[in-house]
C-alpha positions as CSV (number, residue, x, y, z in Angstrom):
1,M,9.1,9.2,-4.6
2,L,11.2,8.5,-1.6
3,S,15.0,8.6,-2.3
4,I,17.3,7.9,0.6
5,K,20.3,6.7,-1.5
6,G,23.8,7.1,-0.2
7,N,22.9,7.1,3.6
8,F,24.4,3.7,4.5
9,I,21.5,2.9,6.8
10,G,22.1,-0.8,6.5
11,D,19.7,-3.6,7.2
12,E,18.5,-2.2,10.6
13,G,17.6,1.1,9.0
14,I,15.8,-0.6,6.1
15,T,13.8,-2.6,8.7
16,Y,12.5,0.6,10.3
17,L,11.8,2.1,6.8
18,S,9.9,-1.1,5.7
19,Q,7.7,-0.9,8.8
20,A,6.8,2.7,7.9
21,L,6.0,1.7,4.3
22,N,3.8,-1.2,5.2
23,N,0.3,-0.5,3.9
24,N,1.4,2.8,2.3
25,K,-0.9,3.2,-0.7
26,F,0.6,6.5,-1.9
27,L,4.4,5.9,-2.4
28,Q,5.1,4.6,-5.8
29,E,8.9,4.9,-6.2
30,L,11.6,3.9,-3.7
31,D,15.3,4.4,-4.1
32,V,17.5,2.8,-1.4
33,S,20.7,2.6,-3.4
34,F,24.1,2.9,-1.6
35,N,22.8,1.8,1.8
36,E,24.8,-1.4,2.6
37,I,21.6,-3.5,2.4
38,G,22.0,-7.2,2.4
39,L,19.6,-10.2,2.5
40,P,18.0,-9.3,5.9
41,G,17.2,-5.7,4.9
42,F,16.0,-6.7,1.4
43,N,13.8,-9.4,2.9
44,E,12.1,-6.6,4.8
45,I,11.4,-4.7,1.6
46,I,10.0,-7.7,-0.1
47,T,7.7,-8.4,2.8
48,V,5.9,-5.1,2.4
49,L,5.7,-5.1,-1.4
50,P,2.3,-6.9,-1.5
51,N,0.9,-4.3,0.9
52,C,1.9,-1.1,-0.9
53,N,1.7,0.4,-4.4
54,L,5.4,0.6,-5.3
55,I,5.9,0.5,-9.1
56,S,9.6,1.5,-9.1
57,L,12.2,-0.2,-6.9
58,I,15.8,1.0,-7.1
59,C,18.3,-0.9,-4.9
60,S,21.5,-0.4,-6.8
61,R,25.0,-0.5,-5.2
62,N,24.0,-2.8,-2.3
63,P,25.7,-6.2,-1.7
64,L,22.4,-8.1,-2.3
65,G,23.6,-11.3,-3.9
66,D,21.5,-14.0,-5.6
67,E,19.3,-14.9,-2.7
68,C,17.8,-11.4,-2.7
69,L,17.0,-11.7,-6.5
70,I,15.5,-15.1,-6.0
71,K,13.2,-13.9,-3.2
72,L,12.2,-10.9,-5.3
73,S,11.5,-13.2,-8.3
74,D,9.1,-15.2,-6.1
75,H,7.2,-11.9,-5.5
76,L,7.3,-11.0,-9.1
77,M,5.6,-14.4,-10.0
78,D,2.7,-13.3,-7.9
79,K,0.0,-11.8,-10.1
80,S,-0.5,-8.9,-7.5
81,S,3.0,-7.6,-8.1
82,K,2.9,-4.0,-9.3
83,I,6.6,-3.4,-9.9
84,K,7.2,-1.9,-13.4
85,R,10.7,-0.6,-13.0
86,L,13.6,-2.5,-11.2
87,E,17.2,-1.4,-10.8
88,L,19.7,-3.7,-9.2
89,C,23.0,-2.4,-10.6
90,T,26.3,-3.4,-9.0
91,C,24.6,-5.7,-6.5
92,K,26.9,-8.8,-6.7
93,L,24.3,-10.8,-8.7
94,N,25.2,-14.0,-10.6
95,D,23.6,-16.3,-13.1
96,K,21.6,-18.1,-10.4
97,G,19.7,-15.0,-9.5
98,L,19.2,-13.8,-13.1
99,A,17.9,-17.3,-14.0
100,S,15.3,-17.0,-11.3
101,L,14.3,-13.5,-12.4
102,L,14.1,-14.5,-16.1
103,K,11.8,-17.4,-15.1
104,A,9.6,-15.1,-13.2
105,L,9.4,-12.7,-16.2
106,Q,8.0,-15.4,-18.4
107,G,4.7,-15.0,-16.5
108,N,5.0,-11.3,-15.3
109,K,3.6,-8.8,-17.7
110,N,4.0,-5.7,-15.4
111,L,7.8,-5.4,-15.1
112,S,8.9,-3.5,-18.3
113,N,12.1,-1.7,-17.3
114,I,15.0,-3.6,-15.8
115,R,18.5,-2.4,-15.1
116,L,21.0,-5.0,-14.0
117,T,24.3,-3.4,-15.1
118,D,27.7,-4.2,-13.5
119,N,26.9,-7.6,-12.0
120,Y,28.4,-11.0,-12.7
121,F,26.2,-12.5,-15.3
122,S,27.9,-14.8,-17.8
123,E,27.2,-16.1,-21.3
124,N,25.8,-19.2,-19.7
125,I,22.5,-17.4,-19.2
126,E,22.1,-16.2,-22.8
127,V,19.7,-18.9,-24.0
128,L,17.3,-18.3,-21.2
129,L,17.6,-14.5,-21.7
130,I,16.8,-14.7,-25.3
131,S,13.9,-17.1,-24.6
132,T,12.5,-14.7,-22.0
133,L,12.7,-11.7,-24.4
134,N,10.9,-13.7,-27.1
135,T,8.2,-14.7,-24.7
136,N,7.6,-11.5,-22.7
137,T,6.9,-8.7,-25.1
138,T,6.1,-6.2,-22.4
139,I,9.8,-5.7,-21.5
140,V,10.8,-2.3,-23.1
141,E,14.2,-2.0,-21.5
142,I,16.7,-4.4,-20.1
143,A,20.2,-3.0,-19.3
144,L,22.9,-5.6,-18.8
145,G,26.0,-3.6,-19.6
146,G,29.2,-4.4,-17.6
147,N,28.4,-8.1,-17.3
148,R,30.3,-11.0,-18.9
149,L,27.8,-11.8,-21.7
150,S,29.3,-12.7,-25.1
151,H,28.6,-10.9,-28.4
152,S,27.3,-14.1,-29.9
153,C,24.0,-13.8,-28.2
154,L,23.3,-10.6,-30.1
155,K,23.3,-12.4,-33.4
156,K,20.6,-15.0,-32.4
């Protein structure tokens, strides 16, 4: 595991780290939380994912936004994706990004642990969330606390 959380290395630092990780077949867990990573830096991480064996990706507390989650969802739709654990807590994610991830999860059977707490998801995404959880039975954990979901979805 490589944990460099809380170093505020930004997009430029992540670019250098991603170059070092490219074709690394041994590292399985990466935690780059609290590093002020945005779309440019996250794109660098996504670029190397097909070339390494990461199964755990933790990028919490970075201002990623929906475009990052959409790009990651494209990677997760690829059958070669090895990611089993994903944490994107407090990353300024909205319904658009979550909808993209949920659509990717309908065909991805590797990702089983997902933590997306303290973002900006609303009750508008509940029907797709429930549909995905009914379709993808390999998901064992999905943490969505601190979002704006309603209690009504829990009764369905």
